C-alpha positions as CSV (number, residue, x, y, z in Angstrom):
1,M,101.2,99.3,104.6
2,D,101.7,97.6,100.9
3,Y,99.6,98.0,97.9
4,I,97.4,94.7,99.0
5,D,96.8,96.1,102.4
6,A,95.6,99.3,100.8
7,L,93.2,97.3,98.4
8,D,91.7,95.6,101.4
9,I,91.2,98.6,103.4
10,L,89.7,100.2,100.1
11,D,87.1,97.3,99.5
12,K,85.9,97.5,103.0
13,T,85.7,101.5,102.8
14,F,83.6,101.6,99.3
15,V,81.5,98.6,99.8
16,G,79.4,98.8,96.6
17,N,80.8,102.0,95.0
18,L,82.6,100.3,92.1
19,E,83.6,103.3,90.3
20,A,85.5,105.2,93.6
21,K,86.9,101.7,94.1
22,V,88.7,101.8,90.6
23,L,89.6,105.4,90.9
24,I,91.5,105.1,93.9
25,A,93.1,101.7,93.0
26,K,94.6,103.6,90.4
27,A,95.9,106.3,92.3
28,I,97.5,104.1,94.6
29,E,98.8,101.9,91.8
30,K,100.9,104.9,90.6
31,Q,102.5,105.4,93.8
32,I,104.9,102.0,93.1
33,P,107.7,103.2,91.3
34,T,107.7,102.4,87.9
35,K,110.9,102.4,85.8
36,V,111.5,105.2,83.4
37,T,111.8,104.3,79.5
38,H,113.5,105.9,76.8
39,E,111.0,106.5,74.0
40,A,111.6,110.2,73.9
41,S,112.8,111.6,70.5
42,L,114.6,114.4,72.5
43,Y,118.5,113.9,73.0
44,R,119.1,111.9,76.1
45,C,115.7,112.1,77.8
46,C,113.7,109.8,79.6
47,T,109.8,108.9,79.2
48,C,107.2,108.2,81.7
49,P,106.1,104.5,81.4
50,S,102.2,105.3,82.1
51,C,101.7,108.6,79.9
52,H,105.0,109.0,77.7
53,N,105.6,112.3,79.2
54,V,109.3,113.3,78.8
55,V,110.7,113.1,82.4
56,G,114.2,113.7,83.4
57,R,117.1,115.3,81.4
58,I,120.8,115.9,81.3
59,E,122.0,119.3,81.5
60,R,125.8,120.1,81.3
61,W,127.2,121.7,84.6
62,G,131.1,122.9,83.3
63,D,132.6,119.6,82.2
64,S,130.2,117.1,83.9
65,D,127.0,116.0,82.7
66,V,124.2,115.6,85.4
67,R,121.1,113.8,85.1
68,I,118.3,116.0,86.3
69,T,115.5,113.7,87.6
70,E,112.1,113.7,89.3
71,P,110.3,111.4,91.7
72,F,107.2,112.0,89.7
73,C,105.7,112.6,86.7
74,K,104.4,115.9,86.5
75,L,101.7,114.9,83.7
76,C,100.4,112.0,85.4
77,G,101.6,111.9,88.8
78,Q,103.3,108.1,88.4
79,A,106.0,107.2,90.7
80,L,109.4,107.1,88.7
81,D,112.4,105.0,89.1
82,F,115.6,105.9,87.9
83,S,117.8,103.2,89.2
84,D,118.4,101.8,85.5
85,E,119.2,105.1,84.3
86,C,118.6,106.1,80.4
87,R,121.5,106.5,78.1
């Protein structure tokens, strides 16, 4: 099921209840992974594109740097896409 199908089911299920439709549509939209940004002031961290919470970090393990990522923002629940890794 894609985003459009989910919105169609939502429209048919909550006929006349606009507030419920808006809230559920926002929750469905957050399930679409969005590319992280680099707005954090902390060294080598990425930021959630929705709420600007710091997500992902680089930790030093032995001689290597390892990117630690989360699939969702812990603050707002936005699905995150780390495919274009922050620098």
